[in-house]
N, C-alpha and C positions, 0 to 999 in steps of 0.2 A: 237487351241481350237475349238471344234465343235460348231455348231450353238446353239444346245440345252443347252450345258454347259455354253456358253457365255450368252445366254438369261437368264438362271436361275441365274447365278452369278450376272449379272447386275440388274435383277429384285429384288433380295434379298437386294442388297446395297441400291437401291431406296426405297424399303419398310422400311428398317431400318432408312433411312433418314426421311421418313414421321413420323415414330414413335418417333424419337428424337425431331422433331419439336413439336409434340403434347405433349411430356413429359415436355417441357419447360413451357407450359401453365398449365398442370396438377399440377406441383409442385409449382405454384404460388398461394399464399394464400391471398395476399392483393387485395381487390376489386379495389382500385385506379390503381394498376399496371395492372389489367385486362382491365380496360378502355383504358389504354395506349397501351396495346397489340391490342385492337380493332382499335385504331387509326393507329397503324403500319399495321394491316391487311388491312385497307382501302387503305393505300399507296401501299401495295403490289399488291392489286387487280387493282388499277388504273394503276400502273406501268406495270403489266403483260399485261393489255389490250392495253395500248398506246405504249409501247416500245417493246413488243414481239409479241403479237397476231395480232394486226392490221397491222403492217409492213409485217409480214409473209403472212397474208391474201391478202394484196395488191400485194405483190410480186408474189404470186401464182395464184391469181384470178382476178387481176385488180380492177378497181374502183367498178364494180358491186358486188364484194364480200361484199362491205360495206353495201349493201342493207339488209343483214342479221343481222347487228348489232342491229338495232331497233327491229327486230323480236325476238332476244334473250332477249332483255330488256323487251319487252311486255310479252313474254312467262313466264318469272319468276314472273313478276308482277301479271299476271292472276293466275298462280299456287299458289303463296303465299297468295294472297288476296281473291281469290274466290273458290279455290279448297281445299287447306289445311285448317283444322279447327283452328280457333284462340281461344286461351285459355282466353285472356282478350283483351280489347280494350283501351289501354293506361290509365288505372286508376292511380291516383296519388300514391297509395300505392304499385304499381307494380314496385318496385325500379330497378329491373334488367330485366325489360321487353324488349324483342327484337322481336317485332311483334308476340306475342303470341306463342312462342316456335315452330315456323315453319321455321324461318330463317335458323336454322342449317341444316334442310333437304334440303331447296332450295339451300343453299350454297354448300352443299355436292353434289347435282346433277349437279350444274354448274361447280364446280371444277373437278368432276369426268369425265364429258364429255370431258373436255380439256385434262385430264390425259389419257383418253382412246386413244386419238390421239397422245399423247406423246409416248404411248406404240407402236402404229403403226409406229411412226418415229423411235423408237428404233429397231423394227424388220427390217425396211428398212435399217437402218444404219449398223446393225450387218451383214446383207446379203451383204452389199457393203464393208465390212471390216473396217468400221470407227465407230465401236460400242463404243470405249472408249470416243470418242468425244461426242457422244449422251449421254453416261452415265454422263459425267461431266455436260453437259447442263441441263439434266433433273433433276439430283440430286440437283443441285444448286438452281433450281426453286421449287422443291418439298418441301424442308425443310421449307422455309418461308411460302409457301402456306399451308402446314399442320399446321404450327403455327397459321395461320389465321383462318383456319377451327376450330381448337381446341379452339381458343379464342371465337369464335361465340358460339360454343356448351357450353362452360363453362359459358358464360354470360346468357345462357338460363337455367342454373341450372343442366345441364347434369352431371351424375356421372363420376368419373375418368375412371371407367371401360368402360362405354359407349363411352366416348371420344376416348379412345384408340382403341376400336372396329371400330369406324368410321375411325380413322386414318389408321388402317390396311386395311380396305376395300378400302379406298382411294388409298393407295399404291398399292394394288393388281390390280387396273385398268391398270397399266403399263403392267404386263405380259398378262392380258386379251387382251389388244390392240395389243401386239406383236403376240399373237396366232391368232387373227383375221387377222392381216396382212398376215401371211403365209397361212391362210386358204382361203383367198379370193383374194390373189395377182393376180391370173390368171384370175379372173372374174371381179373385180371392179377396177376402175381407181382412186386409192387413191389420185393421184396427183391432180385430179379435185375436189375431195370431201373435202380434208383436208383444203384448204383455206376458203371454205364456212363454214365448221364446226368451224374453228378458229374465224371467224367473228361473228358467232352466239354465241360462248362461250364468246367472248369479251363483247357482249351485256349483257350477264348474269352477268359477273364480274362487269360491270359498274352499273347495277341495285343494286346488293348487296352493293356496296360501297356507292352509292349516296342515295339510299332509306332507307337503314337499318343501316349500320355501322356508317356513319358520323352523322346522327341524334341522334343515341344512344350516341356517344361520346359527342355531344353537350349538351345532357340532363344530363349526369351523370359525365361529366368531367370538370365542371365549375371551380373547385378549382385547376385544374392542366392544364389550357389551353396551357401554354407555353410548358410544357412537351409533351402534346398530339400533339401539332402542330409539334414539333420536331420529334415525333414518326411517324407522317404521312409523313413528309419530308424524314425521314430515309427509310421508306418502298419504296417510289418513287425512291430515289437515289440508293437503293440496286438493284431494278429491272432494272434501267437504266444501272448500272454498269454490271450486269449480261448479259444484252442484248448486251453490247459492247464486253464483254469477251468471250461469248459463242454463237455459231451459231448452231441451232438444225438441224442436218442432217435429211433428210426425208421430210421436209416441202417445199423443193425447187424442 
């Protein structure tokens, strides 16, 4: 299989996985289930940061790669609270408020930045002949991550069409990253850049989970605390299991 055919096939599978994750949320009609999805999303983002991104960053960049974790956290905080426009500031009647309809965009940016480097890892893996391993690792993470993004967007009141558009754009970050890998492979040292980018992305994931998702779940999920806690734990355990089962080629 040629590199172009392999990359195209793998990228299509990953894109379909992202769409499937979003569809699970789009087809959900019950508001209480949506809050549970958001609890699960928080667990996924915590788990992705602690079980996948930070260990990879430490392995590739050592202790000092962690210096970029707070940078990612502060970057999204400034972007969300001081750059993007807030539609409302926590009024009591804003029942499904998630920081003024800006969290979806900030979550999309944080998730997409990480997915871009997954694409770079896929390009590297295909070149080294281990593309199937990368496909398994990336797809297994993209489905729950896409579900998380779709849950955030739906909680903001985004239409099903817009949610699916965001999911497709999110999935397309993988082939974009793969193309960038081959375009700049001879110029840039991705081995040095990837750990720092992962640490920065981990900071953005932690911000979204701690500052936005969990407070929203606490405000709107008081009647289903046990179920939401189980959903949070399920997201964490899923990402822990995936980290144990899959190792993403290209980040080492």
